[in-house]
TINU-514189 format. One line per field, with one value per residue (C-alpha): chain; residue in three letters; x, y, z. Coordinates in nm, 4 decimals. Example, Ala and Ser with C-alpha at 12.3 -4.5 7.8 and 13.67 -1.06 7.14 Angstrom:
# residues 2
unit [A,A];
code [ALA,SER];
c1 [1.2300,1.3670];
c2 [-0.4500,-0.1060];
c3 [0.7800,0.7140];
END
This chain:
# residues 312
unit [A,A,A,A,A,A,A,A,A,A,A,A,A,A,A,A,A,A,A,A,A,A,A,A,A,A,A,A,A,A,A,A,A,A,A,A,A,A,A,A,A,A,A,A,A,A,A,A,A,A,A,A,A,A,A,A,A,A,A,A,A,A,A,A,A,A,A,A,A,A,A,A,A,A,A,A,A,A,A,A,A,A,A,A,A,A,A,A,A,A,A,A,A,A,A,A,A,A,A,A,A,A,A,A,A,A,A,A,A,A,A,A,A,A,A,A,A,A,A,A,A,A,A,A,A,A,A,A,A,A,A,A,A,A,A,A,A,A,A,A,A,A,A,A,A,A,A,A,A,A,A,A,A,A,A,A,A,A,A,A,A,A,A,A,A,A,A,A,A,A,A,A,A,A,A,A,A,A,A,A,A,A,A,A,A,A,A,A,A,A,A,A,A,A,A,A,A,A,A,A,A,A,A,A,A,A,A,A,A,A,A,A,A,A,A,A,A,A,A,A,A,A,A,A,A,A,A,A,A,A,A,A,A,A,A,A,A,A,A,A,A,A,A,A,A,A,A,A,A,A,A,A,A,A,A,A,A,A,A,A,A,A,A,A,A,A,A,A,A,A,A,A,A,A,A,A,A,A,A,A,A,A,A,A,A,A,A,A,A,A,A,A,A,A,A,A,A,A,A,A,A,A,A,A,A,A,A,A,A,A,A,A];
code [UNK,UNK,UNK,UNK,UNK,UNK,UNK,UNK,UNK,UNK,UNK,UNK,UNK,UNK,UNK,UNK,UNK,UNK,UNK,UNK,UNK,UNK,UNK,UNK,UNK,UNK,UNK,UNK,UNK,UNK,UNK,UNK,UNK,UNK,UNK,UNK,UNK,UNK,UNK,UNK,UNK,UNK,UNK,UNK,UNK,UNK,UNK,UNK,UNK,UNK,UNK,UNK,UNK,UNK,UNK,UNK,UNK,UNK,UNK,UNK,UNK,UNK,UNK,UNK,UNK,UNK,UNK,UNK,UNK,UNK,UNK,UNK,UNK,UNK,UNK,UNK,UNK,UNK,UNK,UNK,UNK,UNK,UNK,UNK,UNK,UNK,UNK,UNK,UNK,UNK,UNK,UNK,UNK,UNK,UNK,UNK,UNK,UNK,UNK,UNK,UNK,UNK,UNK,UNK,UNK,UNK,UNK,UNK,UNK,UNK,UNK,UNK,UNK,UNK,UNK,UNK,UNK,UNK,UNK,UNK,UNK,UNK,UNK,UNK,UNK,UNK,UNK,UNK,UNK,UNK,UNK,UNK,UNK,UNK,UNK,UNK,UNK,UNK,UNK,UNK,UNK,UNK,UNK,UNK,UNK,UNK,UNK,UNK,UNK,UNK,UNK,UNK,UNK,UNK,UNK,UNK,UNK,UNK,UNK,UNK,UNK,UNK,UNK,UNK,UNK,UNK,UNK,UNK,UNK,UNK,UNK,UNK,UNK,UNK,UNK,UNK,UNK,UNK,UNK,UNK,UNK,UNK,UNK,UNK,UNK,UNK,UNK,UNK,UNK,UNK,UNK,UNK,UNK,UNK,UNK,UNK,UNK,UNK,UNK,UNK,UNK,UNK,UNK,UNK,UNK,UNK,UNK,UNK,UNK,UNK,UNK,UNK,UNK,UNK,UNK,UNK,UNK,UNK,UNK,UNK,UNK,UNK,UNK,UNK,UNK,UNK,UNK,UNK,UNK,UNK,UNK,UNK,UNK,UNK,UNK,UNK,UNK,UNK,UNK,UNK,UNK,UNK,UNK,UNK,UNK,UNK,UNK,UNK,UNK,UNK,UNK,UNK,UNK,UNK,UNK,UNK,UNK,UNK,UNK,UNK,UNK,UNK,UNK,UNK,UNK,UNK,UNK,UNK,UNK,UNK,UNK,UNK,UNK,UNK,UNK,UNK,UNK,UNK,UNK,UNK,UNK,UNK,UNK,UNK,UNK,UNK,UNK,UNK,UNK,UNK,UNK,UNK,UNK,UNK,UNK,UNK,UNK,UNK,UNK,UNK,UNK,UNK,UNK,UNK,UNK,UNK,UNK,UNK,UNK,UNK,UNK,UNK];
c1 [-1.1879,-1.1796,-1.2417,-0.8986,-0.8092,-0.9607,-0.7029,-0.7210,-0.5072,-0.5811,-0.7129,-0.5277,-0.5030,-0.4514,-0.1775,-0.0757,0.2409,0.4129,0.7123,0.5199,0.1789,-0.1496,-0.2906,-0.6452,-0.8095,-0.5553,-0.2384,0.0578,0.3743,0.1509,0.0402,0.3833,0.3090,-0.0347,0.1170,0.3960,0.1175,-0.0873,0.2369,0.3092,-0.0352,0.0263,0.3328,0.2062,-0.0819,-0.0343,-0.3443,-0.2661,-0.1784,-0.1084,-0.1234,-0.3117,-0.2339,-0.4077,-0.2084,-0.1684,0.1170,0.2470,0.1126,0.3398,0.6290,0.9334,1.2617,1.1718,0.8104,0.9171,1.2247,0.9627,0.7787,1.0284,1.1759,0.8568,0.7247,1.0633,0.9019,0.6694,0.7294,0.3954,0.3642,0.2560,0.0988,0.0746,-0.1007,-0.0565,-0.2343,-0.2605,-0.0389,0.2168,0.4353,0.2665,0.3368,0.2278,0.4341,0.3552,0.5772,0.8971,1.0581,0.8229,1.0181,0.9221,0.6127,0.8271,1.1091,0.8556,0.6846,1.0203,1.0772,0.8096,0.7873,1.1102,0.8695,0.7854,1.0882,1.0924,0.9795,0.6788,0.4873,0.7107,0.4957,0.1867,0.2036,-0.0441,0.0181,-0.1175,-0.0362,-0.1491,-0.1801,-0.3362,-0.4027,-0.6825,-0.7103,-0.5769,-0.4823,-0.4657,-0.3613,-0.4265,-0.2892,-0.5694,-0.2884,-0.3414,0.0536,-0.0784,-0.3931,-0.5791,-0.8358,-0.7995,-0.8883,-0.7796,-0.6669,-0.7022,-0.3591,-0.4437,-0.8143,-0.6807,-0.4090,-0.6839,-0.9239,-0.6816,-0.5817,-0.9300,-1.0143,-0.7387,-0.8436,-1.2118,-1.1111,-0.9976,-1.1330,-1.0451,-0.9798,-0.9233,-0.7187,-0.7317,-0.6741,-0.9591,-1.3350,-1.5442,-1.8934,-2.0178,-2.0872,-2.3789,-2.5509,-2.2209,-2.0517,-2.3088,-2.1504,-1.8773,-1.5343,-1.6371,-1.7405,-1.3154,-1.3316,-1.4484,-1.3058,-1.3361,-1.4349,-1.5410,-1.8391,-1.6310,-1.4159,-1.7536,-1.8535,-1.5677,-1.5885,-1.9509,-1.8631,-1.6340,-1.8420,-1.5345,-1.3941,-1.5696,-1.3980,-1.3051,-1.1016,-0.9962,-0.9677,-0.8991,-1.2700,-1.1638,-1.4975,-1.5474,-1.8691,-1.9464,-2.1485,-2.2197,-2.2379,-2.3875,-2.2024,-1.8910,-1.8448,-1.6727,-1.4634,-1.3677,-1.2160,-1.1314,-0.7830,-0.5412,-0.4317,-0.7034,-1.0667,-1.2249,-0.8361,-0.9345,-0.8285,-1.0327,-0.9246,-1.0296,-1.1082,-1.1542,-1.2630,-1.3075,-1.6537,-1.6621,-1.6029,-1.6920,-1.7842,-1.6357,-1.7366,-1.6526,-1.6054,-1.5253,-1.4101,-1.3452,-1.0325,-0.9848,-0.5604,-0.5868,-0.7241,-0.7723,-0.6072,-0.5016,-0.8341,-0.9902,-0.7584,-0.8171,-1.1706,-1.1200,-0.9100,-1.1761,-1.4781,-1.2337,-1.1561,-1.2004,-1.3930,-1.6606,-1.7021,-1.7961,-2.0236,-2.2125,-2.1222,-2.4442,-2.3639,-1.9349,-2.0618,-2.2850,-1.8733,-1.7529,-2.0859,-2.0256,-1.7147,-1.6973,-1.9959,-2.3163,-2.3353,-2.4032,-2.0112,-1.8234,-1.8664,-2.0266,-2.0839,-2.1605,-2.1467,-2.0426];
c2 [-1.1542,-1.5413,-1.8172,-1.9084,-2.2148,-2.2084,-2.0159,-2.1897,-1.9765,-2.0460,-1.6996,-1.7287,-1.4105,-1.3267,-1.5177,-1.3377,-1.4600,-1.3559,-1.4624,-1.5744,-1.5593,-1.5029,-1.2349,-1.1537,-1.4765,-1.6099,-1.9049,-1.7010,-1.9195,-2.1515,-1.9892,-2.0940,-2.4612,-2.3929,-2.1986,-2.4746,-2.7661,-2.5782,-2.4580,-2.8514,-2.9016,-2.6362,-2.7656,-3.1261,-2.9814,-2.9872,-2.8149,-2.5151,-2.1658,-1.9520,-1.8062,-1.4947,-1.3415,-1.0321,-0.9218,-0.9400,-1.2250,-1.1370,-0.9602,-0.6741,-0.6752,-0.7493,-0.8706,-1.2420,-1.2201,-1.0649,-1.3433,-1.6198,-1.5510,-1.4938,-1.8649,-1.9887,-1.8756,-1.9522,-2.2845,-2.2126,-2.3573,-2.1437,-1.8272,-1.6175,-1.2692,-1.0228,-0.6946,-0.5859,-0.5326,-0.3108,-0.5438,-0.5351,-0.2469,-0.1596,0.1745,0.1504,0.2806,-0.0115,-0.2491,-0.0302,-0.2932,-0.2717,-0.2115,0.0455,-0.0231,0.0760,-0.2153,-0.4964,-0.4567,-0.4896,-0.8072,-0.9651,-0.8892,-0.7664,-0.6738,-0.3846,-0.2449,0.0191,0.3459,0.5315,0.2499,0.1288,0.2521,0.2313,-0.1574,-0.0926,-0.3436,-0.5060,-0.8489,-1.0614,-1.4307,-1.5223,-1.4120,-1.1383,-1.2061,-0.9640,-0.9612,-0.5757,-0.5265,-0.2841,-0.1142,-0.0084,0.0658,0.3997,0.4989,0.5017,0.3593,-0.0159,0.1355,0.1252,0.3883,0.3858,0.7150,0.9750,0.8994,0.5155,0.5649,0.7835,0.5218,0.2181,0.4022,0.4385,0.1015,0.0015,0.1665,0.0859,-0.2730,-0.2950,-0.6106,-0.8212,-0.9412,-0.8107,-0.9487,-0.6695,-0.7843,-0.5735,-0.6372,-0.4235,-0.5619,-0.2749,-0.3046,-0.4125,-0.7704,-0.7126,-0.4951,-0.4391,-0.2803,-0.0074,0.0211,0.2339,0.0615,-0.2421,0.0415,0.1107,-0.3048,-0.1986,0.0144,0.3708,0.4671,0.1317,0.3044,0.4991,0.2106,0.0499,0.3068,0.2782,-0.0980,-0.0494,0.1511,-0.1392,-0.4423,-0.6807,-0.6776,-0.9999,-1.0761,-0.8373,-1.0317,-0.8959,-1.0402,-0.8285,-0.9068,-1.2562,-1.3247,-1.5978,-1.4858,-1.4174,-1.1555,-1.0901,-0.7297,-0.6571,-0.8246,-0.8825,-1.1723,-1.0269,-1.2748,-1.2191,-1.5058,-1.5799,-1.6250,-1.8562,-1.8992,-1.8001,-1.9949,-2.1595,-2.1657,-2.1842,-2.0287,-2.1089,-2.2866,-2.0394,-2.1076,-1.8706,-1.9582,-1.6943,-1.7396,-1.4899,-1.1653,-1.0300,-1.3380,-1.5891,-1.9120,-1.9118,-2.2120,-2.1506,-2.4054,-2.4044,-2.5457,-2.6526,-2.5791,-2.7042,-2.9730,-3.1396,-2.9796,-2.7126,-2.6140,-2.6530,-2.4059,-2.1608,-2.2344,-2.1297,-1.8391,-1.7035,-1.7715,-1.6132,-1.3044,-0.9390,-0.9218,-1.1865,-0.9802,-0.6839,-0.8540,-1.0141,-1.0265,-1.2164,-1.4815,-1.5402,-1.7945,-1.5396,-1.4036,-1.7477,-1.8696,-1.5563,-1.5636,-1.9071,-1.8231,-2.0025,-2.2594,-2.0242,-1.8970,-2.1707,-2.2912,-2.1296,-2.1979,-1.9533,-1.7493,-1.3826];
c3 [-2.2969,-2.4318,-2.1443,-2.0058,-1.7214,-1.4075,-1.1319,-0.7694,-0.5233,-0.0887,0.1006,0.4205,0.6925,1.0564,1.1008,1.4461,1.4941,1.8382,2.0268,2.3333,2.5114,2.3589,2.1606,2.0367,2.0660,1.8952,1.9050,1.9350,1.9481,1.8501,1.5020,1.3778,1.3708,1.2080,0.9431,0.9268,0.8800,0.6124,0.3588,0.3997,0.2362,0.0167,-0.1264,-0.1739,-0.3874,-0.7075,-0.8194,-0.6298,-0.7934,-0.5445,-0.1669,-0.0768,0.2990,0.3183,0.6721,0.9765,0.9972,1.3237,1.6118,1.7553,1.4497,1.6566,1.5056,1.6581,1.5138,1.1813,1.1804,1.2197,0.9463,0.7172,0.8342,0.7754,0.4679,0.2942,0.3231,0.0895,-0.2852,-0.4284,-0.5527,-0.2945,-0.2949,0.0766,0.1462,0.5049,0.8055,1.0711,1.3026,1.0443,1.1598,1.4334,1.6368,1.9881,2.3072,2.4973,2.2324,2.2018,2.0171,1.7157,1.4003,1.1580,0.9327,0.6324,0.7600,0.8184,0.5196,0.2768,0.5482,0.4666,0.0837,-0.0743,-0.3866,-0.1476,-0.1290,-0.3906,-0.4223,-0.4318,-0.2411,0.0142,0.3285,0.0992,0.0006,-0.3310,-0.6234,-0.9381,-1.1079,-1.3317,-1.2010,-1.5363,-1.8886,-1.8361,-1.4781,-1.2292,-0.8447,-0.7200,-0.3334,-0.1241,0.1525,0.4371,0.7413,0.9318,1.0511,1.4145,1.4818,1.3750,1.1992,0.8326,0.5472,0.1245,0.1154,-0.1545,-0.3443,-0.3136,-0.3758,-0.7368,-0.7849,-0.7781,-1.0173,-1.2540,-1.2413,-1.2992,-1.6100,-1.7301,-1.6788,-1.7908,-2.0330,-1.7676,-1.4644,-1.1239,-0.7687,-0.5242,-0.2141,0.1174,0.4943,0.6437,0.5232,0.3370,0.4525,0.7953,0.8905,1.1307,1.3099,1.6377,1.3321,1.4386,1.7829,1.9043,1.9148,1.6534,1.3831,1.4182,1.2235,0.8759,0.6310,0.7239,0.3807,0.2375,0.1072,-0.1084,-0.2626,-0.2955,-0.5192,-0.7398,-0.7634,-0.8412,-1.1619,-1.2441,-1.2920,-1.3902,-1.0166,-0.8646,-0.5883,-0.2796,0.0038,0.2965,0.6665,1.0261,1.1706,1.2838,1.0857,0.8723,0.6071,0.2740,0.1311,-0.2836,-0.3014,-0.6694,-0.9144,-0.6159,-0.3739,-0.1041,0.1073,0.4502,0.5820,1.0224,1.0912,1.0319,1.4431,1.5965,1.6163,1.4308,1.2497,0.8650,0.5312,0.1854,-0.1098,-0.4326,-0.8157,-1.0493,-1.4055,-1.6804,-1.8620,-2.1841,-2.1600,-1.8486,-1.6099,-1.3814,-1.2135,-0.8327,-0.6706,-0.2825,0.0348,0.3923,0.4932,0.8623,0.9899,1.3162,1.4877,1.8253,2.0850,1.9334,1.7972,2.1209,2.2996,2.0324,2.1034,2.4342,2.4127,2.1646,2.4379,2.7021,2.4936,2.5687,2.1739,2.3771,2.6200,2.3859,2.1704,2.4369,2.7781,2.8566,2.6460,2.4999,2.2700,2.0322,1.9424,1.8620,1.7041,1.4399,1.3788,1.2583,1.0036,0.8841,0.6682,0.3347,0.4702,0.4436,0.0547,-0.2641,-0.6204,-0.9052,-1.2132,-1.0849];
END
């Protein structure tokens, strides 16, 4: 493909809007305030082409939470794309008011209402000439684990085969590969896509796939795996309360110049509250009960996880 203009987008994930209280070490009801503030920034950014949200936009998928998200996202004046997370259509006996997953997806993004993908919301969209974004649905119907089922995997292979001459970006809620040794432990292994190695083997056969963007683990990390950069972004409303700005500039037939920066979404007292909630979370205790700060540090990422510039 010939050189094309740069595409610049924001990647945010795991907003976890909650009608009341806090959950998963995130800000709960205050998440709406953080979300509204970053939407204001996006609307004022003339160079921003679109916004990508990789799931868990709310916490329990109740009517008040869905309404809060729909009303807030309506303020965004930029194109936006979304893949669902495990909380987006939450099936749990402790949340009897949760809406059915298929209804939630339609409410979030009416583009996903059409069959046959109303409850398996994968899609392919050309976001610029010669540059495609593929969204995958990694949810399981009755659990928080993730998987790309055989039908969707076959669909993905067909899409990638058809796009061999173009650059491709992948969006999926669950990360494809481990982020640390802790992911070998019980419970922690469930933060990673169950068949991530199978998906990666498919991507390895398509070196024109340049980025894989995910959330779910609430960890800020960049990892280069072969010709791809795997971007996992920390939650918008959980410490460190950030999002990423990503610029993709096609170069030549199969290469792209990638530039990534991390931007704080919350500051001051709100960020301090998010820090305290994460420090006091069950997740921090499970990571290391003798040093809760280790989980906070890991979630924040290293200096190398904050930014990137290079050609892939």
